[in-house]
C-alpha positions in Angstrom: 135.8 118.6 -231.3 132.8 120.7 -232.0 132.8 124.4 -232.7 131.3 125.2 -229.3 134.3 123.8 -227.4 137.1 125.4 -229.5 138.9 128.5 -228.4 140.6 128.6 -231.9 140.3 126.8 -235.2 142.5 127.0 -238.2 141.4 125.4 -241.5 143.4 124.9 -244.6 145.8 127.8 -243.8 148.1 128.8 -246.6 150.8 131.4 -246.2 153.0 132.1 -249.2 155.8 134.4 -250.5 154.5 134.1 -254.1 151.8 132.3 -255.9 154.0 129.3 -256.5 156.0 129.2 -253.3 154.2 128.5 -250.0 155.7 128.8 -246.5 153.0 126.7 -245.0 150.0 125.0 -246.5 147.1 122.7 -245.6 147.4 123.6 -242.0 144.3 122.6 -239.9 144.3 122.6 -236.1 142.1 123.3 -233.2 142.7 124.5 -229.6 140.4 123.8 -226.7 140.0 126.2 -223.7 142.7 125.3 -221.1 144.6 123.1 -223.5 148.3 123.6 -224.3 149.3 122.3 -227.8 153.0 122.0 -228.7 154.1 122.9 -232.2 157.5 121.4 -233.0 159.9 121.0 -235.9 163.3 122.2 -237.2 164.0 125.8 -238.1 162.3 126.6 -241.4 159.5 124.2 -240.9 156.9 127.0 -240.5 156.2 126.9 -236.8 156.4 130.7 -236.2 154.5 131.4 -239.4 151.6 129.3 -238.1 151.8 130.9 -234.6 151.7 134.4 -236.1 148.8 133.5 -238.4 146.8 132.9 -235.2 147.1 136.6 -234.7 146.1 137.3 -238.3 149.6 138.4 -239.1 152.2 137.4 -241.8 155.8 138.7 -241.8 156.9 141.2 -244.4 157.1 139.7 -247.9 154.6 137.0 -247.0 150.8 136.9 -247.1 148.0 134.7 -245.8 146.6 133.4 -249.1 143.9 131.0 -248.0 142.0 129.2 -245.3 140.4 130.6 -242.1 141.7 131.5 -238.7 138.9 131.6 -236.1 139.6 132.8 -232.6 136.8 132.9 -230.0 134.2 132.6 -232.7 135.6 135.4 -235.0 137.4 134.7 -238.3 140.4 137.1 -238.2 141.2 136.9 -241.9 138.2 138.9 -243.4 138.8 141.7 -240.8 140.8 144.8 -241.8 144.0 145.9 -240.0 142.0 147.9 -237.4 139.7 144.9 -236.6 142.7 142.6 -236.2 144.6 145.0 -234.0 141.5 145.3 -231.7 141.6 141.5 -231.1 145.4 141.2 -230.6 146.1 141.4 -226.9 142.5 141.1 -225.9 141.3 137.9 -227.6 144.6 136.4 -228.8 148.0 137.4 -227.3 151.6 136.7 -228.2 154.7 136.0 -226.0 157.9 136.4 -228.1 161.2 134.5 -227.7 163.4 137.4 -226.7 161.7 139.4 -223.8 164.6 141.9 -223.8 163.8 142.9 -227.4 160.0 142.8 -226.9 159.9 145.1 -223.8 160.3 148.9 -224.3 163.6 149.8 -222.5 162.3 153.3 -221.8 159.2 152.2 -219.9 158.8 150.9 -216.4 157.2 147.5 -215.6 154.0 149.3 -214.4 153.8 151.5 -217.5 154.2 148.6 -219.9 151.5 146.6 -218.2 149.2 149.7 -217.9 149.5 150.5 -221.6 148.0 147.1 -222.5 144.9 148.0 -220.4 144.7 151.5 -221.8 144.9 150.3 -225.4 142.0 147.9 -225.1 140.0 149.2 -222.2 140.5 153.0 -222.2 137.8 153.7 -219.7 139.4 151.7 -216.9 140.1 153.8 -213.8 143.6 154.3 -212.5 142.8 152.5 -209.3 141.4 149.5 -211.2 144.5 149.5 -213.5 146.9 149.5 -210.5 144.9 146.7 -208.9 145.0 144.6 -212.0 148.8 145.2 -212.4 149.4 144.1 -208.9 147.2 141.0 -209.4 148.9 139.9 -212.6 152.4 140.4 -211.2 151.5 138.2 -208.3 150.0 135.6 -210.6 153.2 135.3 -212.7 155.3 135.0 -209.5 156.8 138.5 -209.5 156.9 141.1 -206.6 153.9 143.5 -206.8 155.3 146.3 -204.6 155.8 149.8 -206.1 159.6 149.4 -206.1 159.5 146.5 -208.5 156.9 148.1 -210.7 159.2 151.1 -211.1 162.0 149.0 -212.5 163.0 149.1 -216.2 163.7 146.0 -218.3 167.5 146.3 -218.0 167.1 146.0 -214.2 165.4 142.6 -214.5 166.9 139.2 -214.9 166.1 137.2 -218.1 163.5 135.1 -216.2 161.9 138.3 -214.7 161.7 139.9 -218.2 160.0 136.8 -219.6 157.5 136.8 -216.7 156.7 140.5 -217.4 156.2 139.6 -221.1 153.8 136.8 -220.1 152.0 139.2 -217.7 151.5 141.6 -220.5 150.0 138.8 -222.6 147.5 137.5 -220.0 146.5 140.7 -218.2 143.4 140.9 -220.3 142.7 137.1 -220.0 142.7 136.3 -223.8 141.1 133.2 -225.1 144.3 132.2 -227.0 147.9 132.6 -226.1 150.7 132.0 -228.6 154.1 131.4 -227.0 157.1 131.5 -229.4 160.1 129.8 -227.8 159.6 131.7 -224.5 162.1 129.8 -222.4 165.0 129.5 -224.9 168.2 130.7 -223.3 166.8 130.4 -219.7 168.5 128.1 -217.2 166.7 124.9 -216.2 165.4 126.2 -212.9 164.0 129.3 -214.4 162.5 127.3 -217.3 160.7 125.0 -214.8 159.2 128.0 -213.0 158.1 129.7 -216.2 156.5 126.4 -217.5 154.7 125.8 -214.2 153.4 129.3 -214.3 152.1 129.0 -217.9 150.4 125.7 -217.1 148.7 127.3 -214.0 147.5 130.4 -215.9 146.0 128.2 -218.7 144.2 126.0 -216.2 143.0 128.9 -214.0 141.7 131.1 -216.9 140.8 128.4 -219.5 143.3 129.9 -221.9 144.2 127.8 -224.9 147.9 128.0 -225.7 149.9 127.2 -228.8 153.5 126.6 -227.6 156.0 126.9 -230.5 159.4 125.3 -229.6 162.2 123.1 -230.8 162.6 121.7 -227.3 160.9 118.3 -227.3 161.5 117.6 -223.6 159.6 120.9 -222.9 156.7 119.7 -224.9 156.7 116.4 -223.1 156.5 118.3 -219.8 153.8 120.9 -220.5 151.7 120.1 -223.6 148.5 118.0 -223.9 148.9 117.5 -227.6 151.7 117.9 -230.1 151.8 118.9 -233.8 155.0 118.0 -235.7 155.8 120.2 -238.7 158.1 119.6 -241.6 158.6 121.9 -244.6 155.3 123.8 -244.0 153.1 120.8 -243.4 151.8 119.0 -240.2 153.1 115.5 -240.6 152.0 114.0 -237.3 149.6 115.1 -234.6 148.1 113.6 -231.5 148.3 113.3 -227.7 151.9 113.9 -226.5 152.1 110.7 -224.5 151.1 108.6 -227.5 153.2 110.4 -230.1 156.4 110.4 -228.0 156.0 106.9 -226.8 155.4 105.4 -230.3 156.1 108.0 -233.1 154.7 106.9 -236.5 156.2 109.3 -239.0 159.9 108.8 -239.8 160.6 112.5 -239.2 159.1 112.4 -235.7 161.2 109.3 -234.9 164.3 111.0 -236.1 163.6 114.1 -234.1 163.0 112.2 -230.9 166.1 110.1 -231.5 168.2 113.2 -231.7 167.2 114.4 -228.2 169.7 113.7 -225.4 168.3 112.3 -222.2 169.5 113.2 -218.7 169.0 109.6 -217.5 171.3 107.8 -219.9 174.0 108.5 -222.5 172.7 107.4 -225.9 173.8 107.4 -229.5 172.2 110.6 -230.8 170.4 110.2 -234.2 171.3 112.8 -236.8 169.2 113.7 -239.8 171.2 114.1 -243.0 170.7 117.3 -245.0 168.6 120.3 -244.1 165.0 121.5 -244.4 164.5 122.9 -247.9 163.3 126.5 -247.9 160.2 127.7 -249.8 160.7 127.5 -253.5 163.3 124.8 -253.2 161.3 122.0 -251.7 161.3 118.7 -253.6 158.3 117.2 -255.2 156.2 114.6 -253.5 156.8 114.2 -249.8 159.3 117.0 -248.8 161.0 114.7 -246.3 161.8 111.9 -248.8 165.4 113.1 -249.6 166.3 112.7 -245.9 164.1 109.7 -245.1 165.7 106.3 -244.6 162.6 104.4 -245.8 161.7 106.5 -248.8 160.6 104.7 -252.0 159.9 106.0 -255.5 156.3 106.7 -254.6 157.4 109.1 -251.9 159.1 111.3 -254.6 156.4 111.1 -257.2 153.3 112.1 -255.3 152.1 114.0 -252.3 151.6 111.9 -249.1 148.0 111.0 -248.4 145.8 113.2 -246.2 146.3 112.7 -242.5 145.8 108.9 -241.8 144.3 108.0 -238.3 146.9 105.8 -236.5 146.2 104.8 -232.9 144.6 108.0 -231.9 146.9 110.2 -234.0 147.0 111.5 -237.5 150.0 110.9 -239.8 150.9 112.1 -243.3 153.2 109.4 -244.7 152.9 107.1 -247.7 154.4 104.2 -245.7 152.6 104.8 -242.4 150.7 101.5 -242.5 154.0 99.6 -242.5 154.9 101.2 -239.1 158.6 100.7 -239.6 160.9 101.8 -236.8 163.8 103.8 -238.4 165.5 105.1 -235.2 166.4 103.1 -232.1 167.8 104.7 -228.9 171.1 102.9 -228.1 172.4 103.4 -224.6 176.2 103.8 -224.2 178.4 103.1 -221.3 180.2 106.2 -219.9 183.9 105.5 -219.7 186.0 106.7 -216.7 187.5 110.2 -217.1 191.0 110.4 -218.6 193.7 110.3 -215.9 196.6 111.9 -217.8 198.4 115.1 -216.8 196.5 118.3 -216.5 196.6 120.6 -219.6 194.9 123.4 -217.8 195.0 124.1 -214.0 193.0 126.8 -212.3 193.7 127.7 -208.7 191.7 130.1 -206.4 190.3 132.1 -209.3 188.4 135.2 -208.2 186.7 137.6 -210.6 184.2 140.5 -210.6 182.8 143.5 -212.2 184.0 146.7 -210.5 183.0 146.4 -206.9 180.9 143.2 -207.3 182.6 139.9 -207.0 181.1 137.0 -209.0 183.7 134.2 -208.8 185.1 133.0 -205.4 188.2 130.8 -205.2 187.3 128.5 -208.2 189.8 125.6 -208.6 189.9 122.7 -211.0 192.0 120.8 -213.5 191.3 119.8 -217.2 193.1 116.9 -218.7 193.9 116.0 -222.3 190.9 114.4 -224.1 188.6 115.3 -221.2 185.4 117.2 -221.3 184.6 119.1 -218.2 181.1 120.5 -218.1 180.4 123.7 -216.1 176.8 124.0 -215.1 174.7 126.3 -213.0 171.8 128.8 -213.2 172.0 132.1 -215.0 174.2 134.4 -213.0 176.2 131.6 -211.4 179.4 132.8 -213.1 179.8 130.2 -215.9 180.4 132.6 -218.7 182.6 134.9 -216.5 184.8 131.8 -215.7 185.2 130.9 -219.4 186.0 134.5 -220.4 188.6 134.7 -217.6 190.3 131.6 -219.0 190.4 132.9 -222.6 191.6 136.3 -221.5 188.5 138.4 -222.3 187.8 139.3 -218.6 191.1 140.6 -217.2 189.5 141.7 -213.8 190.5 138.4 -212.1 193.0 137.1 -209.6 194.3 133.6 -208.9 196.4 131.2 -211.0 195.6 129.9 -214.5 198.3 127.5 -215.8 198.4 126.1 -219.4 200.9 123.2 -219.4 202.3 124.6 -216.2 202.9 128.1 -217.7 201.0 131.0 -216.1 198.6 132.9 -218.4 198.4 136.6 -218.5 195.0 138.0 -217.6 194.5 139.7 -221.0 194.5 137.7 -224.2 196.5 140.4 -226.1 199.3 140.0 -223.5 199.7 136.3 -224.1 202.2 134.9 -226.7 200.8 133.8 -230.0 201.6 130.2 -229.3 199.6 130.3 -226.1 196.6 131.9 -227.7 196.7 129.3 -230.4 196.6 126.4 -227.9 193.3 127.6 -226.3 190.4 128.6 -228.5 186.8 129.8 -227.7 183.6 128.9 -229.5 180.9 131.4 -228.8 177.2 130.8 -228.0 175.6 132.4 -231.0 176.6 131.3 -234.5 174.6 134.2 -235.9 176.7 136.9 -234.1 180.2 135.5 -234.0 181.0 135.4 -237.7 181.9 138.4 -239.8 179.0 138.9 -242.2 181.3 140.8 -244.7 183.8 138.0 -245.2 183.4 134.6 -246.8 183.9 131.5 -244.8 187.3 130.9 -246.4 188.4 134.4 -245.5 187.2 134.1 -241.9 189.2 130.9 -241.4 192.2 132.2 -243.4 192.6 135.3 -241.2 192.8 133.1 -238.1 195.3 130.7 -239.6 197.6 133.5 -240.7 197.7 134.8 -237.1 199.6 131.7 -236.0 201.2 130.2 -239.1 203.3 131.8 -241.8 202.3 129.8 -244.8 201.8 130.6 -248.4 198.4 131.0 -250.0 198.1 127.4 -251.2 199.0 126.0 -247.7 196.5 128.4 -246.1 193.8 127.2 -248.5 194.6 123.6 -247.8 194.5 124.1 -244.0 191.1 125.9 -244.3 189.7 123.0 -246.4 191.0 120.4 -243.9 189.4 122.3 -241.0 186.0 122.5 -242.9 186.2 118.8 -243.7 186.8 117.9 -240.0 183.5 119.5 -239.1 181.6 117.9 -242.0 181.6 120.7 -244.5 183.0 120.7 -248.0 185.5 123.0 -249.6 182.7 124.7 -251.6 181.6 126.3 -248.3 184.7 128.5 -248.5 183.1 130.9 -251.0 179.8 131.4 -249.1 178.9 134.1 -246.7 177.5 133.5 -243.2 174.0 134.6 -244.2 174.0 131.9 -246.8 174.4 129.1 -244.2 171.9 127.5 -241.8 172.4 127.8 -238.0 174.0 124.4 -237.8 176.4 125.2 -240.7 177.4 128.5 -239.1 178.2 126.7 -235.8 180.3 124.2 -237.7 182.2 127.1 -239.3 182.7 128.5 -235.8 184.2 125.2 -234.7 186.3 125.0 -237.8 187.6 128.5 -237.1 188.9 127.2 -233.7 190.3 124.0 -235.2 192.2 125.7 -237.9 194.6 126.9 -235.2 195.2 123.3 -234.1 194.4 124.0 -230.4 194.7 121.7 -227.4 191.9 123.3 -225.4 188.4 124.3 -226.6 186.1 126.4 -224.5 182.6 125.9 -225.6 180.1 128.5 -224.2 176.5 127.3 -224.6 177.3 126.3 -228.2 174.1 124.2 -228.8 171.6 126.3 -226.9 170.2 128.1 -230.0 170.2 125.1 -232.3 167.5 122.6 -233.3 167.7 119.2 -231.6 168.7 117.6 -234.9 171.5 120.1 -235.5 172.5 119.9 -231.8 172.9 116.1 -232.1 175.2 116.5 -235.1 177.3 119.2 -233.3 177.5 117.1 -230.1 178.6 114.0 -232.1 181.2 116.1 -233.9 182.7 117.5 -230.6 182.8 114.0 -229.1 184.6 112.7 -232.1 187.2 115.5 -232.0 187.7 114.9 -228.3 188.1 111.1 -228.9 190.2 111.2 -232.1 192.4 114.2 -231.5 192.7 114.3 -227.8 191.1 117.8 -227.4 190.4 119.0 -223.9 187.1 120.8 -223.7 185.5 123.1 -221.1 181.8 122.8 -221.9 179.7 125.6 -220.4 176.0 124.8 -220.5 172.7 124.8 -218.5 171.4 121.6 -220.2 172.1 118.6 -218.0 170.8 116.2 -220.7 173.6 117.5 -223.0 176.0 117.1 -220.1 175.1 113.5 -219.7 175.8 112.9 -223.4 179.1 114.9 -223.6 181.0 115.3 -220.3 183.4 113.2 -218.4 183.2 115.3 -215.2 180.9 118.1 -214.0 181.7 121.3 -212.1 178.6 122.9 -210.5 178.7 126.6 -209.9 176.3 128.4 -207.5 176.7 132.1 -206.9 180.3 132.0 -208.1 181.4 129.1 -205.9 182.1 125.5 -206.8 179.6 123.4 -204.8 180.2 120.0 -206.5 182.9 118.5 -208.8 182.8 114.9 -209.7 182.3 112.4 -212.6 179.2 112.9 -214.7 177.7 109.7 -213.4 178.1 110.6 -209.7 176.9 114.2 -210.2 173.7 113.3 -212.2 172.9 110.0 -210.5 173.9 110.7 -207.0 174.1 114.5 -206.5 175.5 115.5 -203.1 174.8 119.2 -202.8 171.1 120.3 -202.4 171.6 122.8 -205.3 172.8 120.1 -207.6 169.8 117.9 -206.6 167.5 120.8 -207.5 169.1 121.2 -210.9 168.9 117.5 -211.7 165.3 117.3 -210.5 164.3 120.2 -212.7 165.8 118.7 -215.9 163.1 117.4 -218.2 163.0 114.1 -220.2 161.3 113.4 -223.5 159.3 110.8 -221.6 156.0 112.6 -221.0 155.0 113.2 -217.3 
């Protein structure tokens, strides 16, 4: 790739927190006009750091210590703050993960888009500004009429907020677009629309895009090339189709092996350990402590510079041996359990003030069964789960636990009933008390239902932690000392310490890396199998459903439109809405 056909070029980039501790190093990449390049890896691998460096920016406490970042022929790093700010938005633009946090809640849609033009092209007339706002809204698939432009962020859905964020980024037609997990948390239908829009914009305006994500199926769907990062280094790069069809680096193989596929239930590969943070990375190849084929040479020296392998570049000491370390093993899906119902819901109706969101929902959940609840955002999934646990009392209908009616409010239910049904929240970062240690968090819950002495409580907490793959040493740590996967394991342990019979899991893997997700899914499947736990699994990810559920309940606009075995629903969907959901679910096999 020559300098003339590059929209952006990064050479030997180094970002560090101190002279001895780098966040990323030896990063070299190039983006062509109209090309989308996926940047993947676990949390802590340096993906966002590289993405922000394309804007000439490093987070507080870090600095760009070396290399060059050239965008549209201009090296950003020698420029001062004012010079970089002038290029941000016009030449290189950024789309953040959380549109709700990125949009100003006090400004209307029109005002937010207009400010971008005013900041970079202050001489633009009002008529021209209005015309460009209408045009960009139509281009991202949003209404362009005045009523929509007058809305504020809180009046938009998550998908609409993300489209407004993308409109702000492309309204000046930048040469380069950095997208940082822009579809995380969106349902599959909305994700599909956003991805199609990004692809269309890049093609139409020759915008080069760096797409930062942990969702490998998304990269397979939208990207032309992929860069795989681990511990601040690019370990494999090349065309998506080639890398995903025949990964060469052991880390790439492990990542792909941990991705569930909507087409078949497989044994999900898990990667032992976690990514070491800056300052604690091992010598030699940083992946060697977790690598199944590591030898002494991997620990003693840096891996060689990127080695060409079949149209790709790979950094691995043993790359020439091309050993396959992960194989995808297809599993048979057993029939659903046919025992008595633990939980029975009949004609459940719920709403918020004068707006009804659930209409006559009925189903049963049996012991050792996993019932997945799927649907688009706004379909009523979370409202249903909150009604069952007693956090949304504005509902009618019958909810029976072992044949006993449940009060609509959790606080009105007997302690024994509350113990039998536990809830695992979506975000492991917000659901744990940051001022208590892990041991204290679990002990408080245990004491609510069991009158044991201190030694018995400690033993119960240690057993719960061991059941989720954590050691007793975790008891003395605070949530901010744990990784995302460890926090979610603590959340599961907090539910298990009560010895429940029903677990309600609300999008428990949506914010996790694929490797961590695989470990959590295998953990939940083991608990279901070994201890007979009944699970209501709320999710928008049908690939996760295939690998977890026995039956599937499909919600649309608060109504059950389909309820059947996971095989029937995913392989032979009966309702047009279910067919659309299945069709929109991506696979790691590139298109």
